[in-house]
VOGU-3710 file (C-alpha; in Angstrom, 3 decimals, decimal comma):
1> mtalatgqgg> 88,639/106,281/85,428  85,602/106,787/87,576  83,944/104,866/90,465  80,359/103,969/89,784  77,671/103,256/92,443  74,058/102,554/91,826  71,148/104,031/93,744  68,555/106,650/92,942  68,637/109,253/95,555  69,334/106,778/98,311
11> padffvcdif> 72,194/104,692/99,596  74,241/103,078/96,886  73,482/99,321/96,204  77,081/98,522/95,132  80,351/100,104/94,338  82,523/99,363/91,373  86,200/99,106/92,070  87,735/100,885/89,019  89,932/103,669/90,390  93,372/103,452/89,069
21> daapktdmgg> 96,373/103,587/91,310  94,427/104,169/94,637  96,780/104,721/97,594  96,954/101,547/99,751  94,998/101,940/103,002  93,879/99,796/105,881  91,744/100,254/108,892  93,352/101,266/112,205  91,587/98,693/114,358  93,074/95,815/112,186
31> mehpmfslst> 96,447/97,439/112,513  96,341/97,721/116,224  95,067/94,143/116,940  96,482/90,753/115,754  93,378/89,552/113,821  95,286/87,771/110,989  97,358/84,691/111,194  101,157/84,877/110,613  101,351/81,171/109,954  101,753/79,560/106,528
41> rpdrtirhya> 99,775/76,560/107,674  95,961/76,547/108,499  95,594/78,094/111,905  92,373/76,787/113,560  93,047/78,010/117,107  90,571/80,303/118,652  92,486/83,457/119,888  91,582/85,873/122,648  93,199/89,178/123,132  92,719/92,086/125,565
51> rgdttitvtp> 94,430/95,366/125,788  92,968/98,024/128,007  89,177/98,157/127,645  89,330/96,451/124,274  88,622/92,693/123,884  88,820/90,679/120,738  88,172/86,971/119,991  89,157/85,506/116,667  87,481/82,318/115,680  88,733/80,509/112,530
61> svrgratihd> 86,653/78,321/110,172  87,646/74,767/109,338  89,826/76,258/106,558  91,817/78,237/109,151  92,095/81,818/110,214  92,542/84,452/107,479  96,207/85,287/106,983  97,994/88,590/106,840  98,362/87,990/103,013  94,547/87,383/102,754
71> kdiliycisq> 94,289/90,933/104,178  95,476/92,249/100,780  91,856/91,884/99,576  90,552/94,101/102,375  93,367/96,658/101,796  92,397/96,751/98,130  88,753/97,321/98,988  89,389/99,944/101,587  91,858/101,822/99,169  89,179/101,944/96,481
81> lmaavnagrq> 86,450/103,163/98,827  88,661/105,847/100,501  89,767/107,137/97,073  86,085/107,530/96,228  85,328/109,193/99,562  88,148/111,695/99,045  86,657/112,540/95,606  83,225/113,061/97,040  81,671/110,003/95,479  79,098/107,632/96,873
91> iarkltltah> 80,228/104,339/98,291  78,559/101,049/99,309  79,458/98,021/101,476  79,033/95,726/98,502  81,898/96,008/95,994  82,361/94,614/92,507  86,047/94,127/91,526  88,073/92,638/88,778  90,347/89,908/90,115  93,141/90,770/87,765
101> dlliatrrdt> 93,223/94,373/88,945  93,343/93,233/92,559  96,190/90,924/91,735  98,118/93,703/89,949  97,484/96,217/92,696  98,797/93,947/95,372  101,784/92,750/93,260  100,668/89,219/92,910  101,340/86,863/89,963  98,370/86,688/87,614
111> ggdsyarlce> 98,882/83,113/86,642  96,202/80,483/86,918  97,225/79,394/90,404  96,900/82,947/91,715  93,173/82,885/90,958  92,738/79,614/92,926  94,688/81,058/95,823  92,537/84,239/95,763  89,417/82,040/96,025  90,796/80,392/99,082
121> aferlagtri> 91,581/83,712/100,616  87,963/84,900/100,176  86,836/81,719/101,937  89,135/82,239/104,902  88,113/85,911/105,213  84,382/85,032/105,147  85,005/82,189/107,599  87,063/83,933/110,158  84,709/85,387/112,892  85,578/88,425/115,029
131> ttnittgeee> 83,934/89,212/118,398  85,044/92,546/119,750  84,123/95,837/121,355  86,568/97,896/119,258  85,150/101,299/118,547  84,821/102,263/114,891  83,379/105,574/113,805  82,972/106,822/117,415  80,595/103,969/118,071  81,383/101,130/120,453
141> ttsgfgliea> 79,482/97,866/120,000  80,291/94,381/121,155  79,453/92,243/117,978  80,437/89,248/116,031  81,126/89,319/112,304  83,169/87,845/109,467  86,061/89,824/108,097  83,897/89,914/104,951  80,172/89,142/104,939  79,922/87,554/101,567
151> weivrksrgg> 81,621/87,088/98,300  80,740/85,390/94,962  82,332/84,887/91,571  79,986/86,585/89,122  81,645/85,604/85,838  84,454/83,242/84,654  86,374/83,302/81,386  86,468/80,294/79,054  89,736/79,236/80,726  88,008/79,091/84,081
161> rmvsvtvtls> 89,702/82,103/85,607  87,974/84,329/88,049  87,228/87,479/86,089  84,784/89,452/88,321  83,727/89,017/91,961  81,543/90,834/94,458  82,601/91,306/98,040  80,414/92,512/100,852  82,370/94,101/103,677  81,292/93,740/107,308
171> ewlfravqak> 79,221/96,677/108,761  82,157/97,131/111,261  84,712/97,613/108,639  82,582/99,718/106,441  81,963/102,047/109,462  85,764/102,412/109,747  85,878/103,581/106,077  83,003/105,985/106,489  84,725/107,481/109,674  88,077/107,611/107,704
181> svltlsrdyf> 89,555/105,579/110,598  92,218/104,401/108,160  95,957/104,877/107,471  97,837/104,971/104,230  100,414/102,224/103,670  103,623/102,278/101,611  103,087/100,659/98,224  106,135/98,570/99,030  104,178/96,833/101,755  102,936/94,405/99,091
191> glrkplerri> 106,623/93,526/98,395  107,012/92,164/101,920  106,690/88,382/101,606  107,351/87,324/105,256  104,161/87,529/107,408  106,108/88,936/110,434  107,617/91,660/108,278  104,134/92,815/107,286  102,864/92,760/110,854  105,818/94,730/112,209
201> yeiarkhcgq> 105,476/97,165/109,431  101,765/97,657/110,349  102,688/98,149/114,004  105,333/100,685/113,121  102,947/102,609/110,808  100,288/102,693/113,464  102,418/103,672/116,490  105,345/105,584/114,987  103,461/107,080/112,097  105,089/110,456/111,113
211> qrlwrasvat> 106,967/110,707/114,496  110,732/110,594/114,267  110,952/107,453/116,480  108,854/105,082/118,686  110,125/102,532/121,245  108,519/99,308/122,503  109,722/96,255/124,450  110,211/92,935/122,622  107,514/91,581/124,799  105,013/94,241/123,714
221> lhekagsdap> 105,840/93,725/120,121  105,498/89,993/120,577  101,957/90,537/122,015  100,882/93,013/119,381  102,131/90,936/116,558  100,094/87,892/117,715  103,087/85,670/117,208  103,035/82,034/118,362  106,793/81,745/118,404  108,460/81,621/121,836
231> lrvfraalrr> 109,845/85,046/122,866  113,443/84,105/122,221  112,595/82,883/118,732  110,586/86,164/118,047  113,512/88,227/119,286  115,863/86,378/116,894  113,407/87,073/114,058  113,466/90,786/114,954  117,260/90,775/114,852  117,250/89,245/111,437
241> miaadglpdy> 114,821/91,991/110,289  117,138/94,661/111,771  120,033/93,235/109,838  118,128/92,951/106,593  116,685/96,523/107,004  113,990/95,850/104,487  111,000/97,543/105,971  109,610/100,438/103,899  109,547/103,884/105,583  110,865/102,508/108,962
251> alaeesgdii> 114,225/101,269/110,330  114,501/99,013/113,384  117,278/99,020/116,008  117,842/97,059/119,155  118,475/99,023/122,451  119,445/97,870/125,924  116,667/96,624/128,121  115,269/94,403/125,346  113,771/97,508/123,605  113,186/97,897/119,874
261> cvtrrglsad> 113,487/101,491/118,452  111,490/102,287/115,343  112,741/105,222/113,412  110,984/106,987/110,522  113,192/106,908/107,464  114,045/110,405/105,979  113,330/112,236/109,273  116,555/113,364/110,945  117,043/115,076/114,239  117,220/118,413/112,404
271> qaglrplgae> 113,866/117,914/110,675  111,866/119,692/113,362  110,743/122,163/110,653  108,926/119,271/109,067  106,300/118,714/111,668  102,974/117,149/110,557  101,113/119,493/108,214  98,341/121,532/109,821  94,634/120,883/109,552  94,162/124,000/107,448
281> tldatrrmap> 96,869/122,855/105,083  95,280/119,463/104,579  91,867/121,111/103,955  93,495/123,345/101,308  95,125/120,269/99,752  91,728/118,639/99,456  90,471/121,708/97,626  93,494/122,077/95,349  93,777/118,265/94,533  90,248/116,805/94,683
291> gfdvhalese> 90,354/113,045/94,375  94,007/112,776/95,592  95,038/111,090/98,858  96,236/113,955/100,984  98,490/111,891/103,143  100,010/110,224/100,146  100,751/113,657/98,798  102,373/114,715/102,018  104,493/111,503/102,069  105,484/112,246/98,404
301> wrgfwaatgr> 106,452/115,814/99,301  108,526/114,707/102,317  110,472/112,294/100,013  111,020/115,253/97,558  112,267/117,376/100,454  114,708/114,628/101,596  115,946/113,934/97,986  116,710/117,736/97,538  119,032/117,849/100,528  116,630/118,568/103,317
311> palrspdaaf> 116,760/122,357/102,950  115,741/124,491/106,055  112,102/125,578/105,663  110,670/128,693/107,414  107,141/127,497/106,800  106,844/123,781/105,818  103,055/124,327/105,191  103,679/127,003/102,713  106,518/125,020/101,093  104,228/122,077/100,640
321> lgwlkgrvtr> 101,391/124,080/99,133  103,828/125,647/96,675  105,079/122,151/95,699  101,454/120,982/95,342  100,596/123,638/92,845  103,163/122,176/90,491  102,387/118,599/91,376  98,624/118,724/90,452  99,358/120,226/87,094  101,761/117,552/86,070
//
């Protein structure tokens, strides 16, 4: 499939979301700061957060703050735009998408109620206002905006289902896409049903990334997660997550001193030969596999390496490029 955008020599007027199987991605600013509600009930409390020089105020609408499950819509939009950027295509802040494709990509049921819930999610995203000085695209501004600027249903089927919608992202979020200030998520992220599991995965992905491990205090995780639960209740929830061991890519462990250790799955102590791929290798990957997500390819290769017994590699970059040649021809 191809991604289409209109515009004659100038900026695109809109972008059509029709890229099949785009790798899930989200903006790093939204991963770092607790913009989304973890509650299953309408959250109408104004939230203020500060960390270092960054401040953020989240003001809900009467329908409540956008939830972390509502964020699936933004992830889908960002994923589509980044897939187009990586393929050298033109993008726009206004997107046209098919509701059914969005539901399938985010592993949601496609029954009639799902379309109604999707409509409610659009309303919460548009109604939730953010005031922040977070830098996106090497540009710091203090501004207020909705998580999405606008949305509308452009066509309904005879049964009343939402068939096609348009979504206009905020300038702030669109700048993050243009600056590639995004990270790839595991596709299994959408299988996490508990809000706290999703938020802890986001934090792990942002801070642990491709490192072997990352540590944080329970109090720090409590703050970063934006949880309203008392610290003791939050700690108990983390312990249940540790016992369930259900996060994709990362495992949690409790250490003395009220510390949580996050470990990247598949990376053992003897995996020093699998350091992050070099910039030249990533550039070569973009040339060899135009349109592919280079970080998703790297993650796939690491999984292949682990599945084949973690052999010692003299040059991980060379081994990756050798694997890639076969991968792009399949």
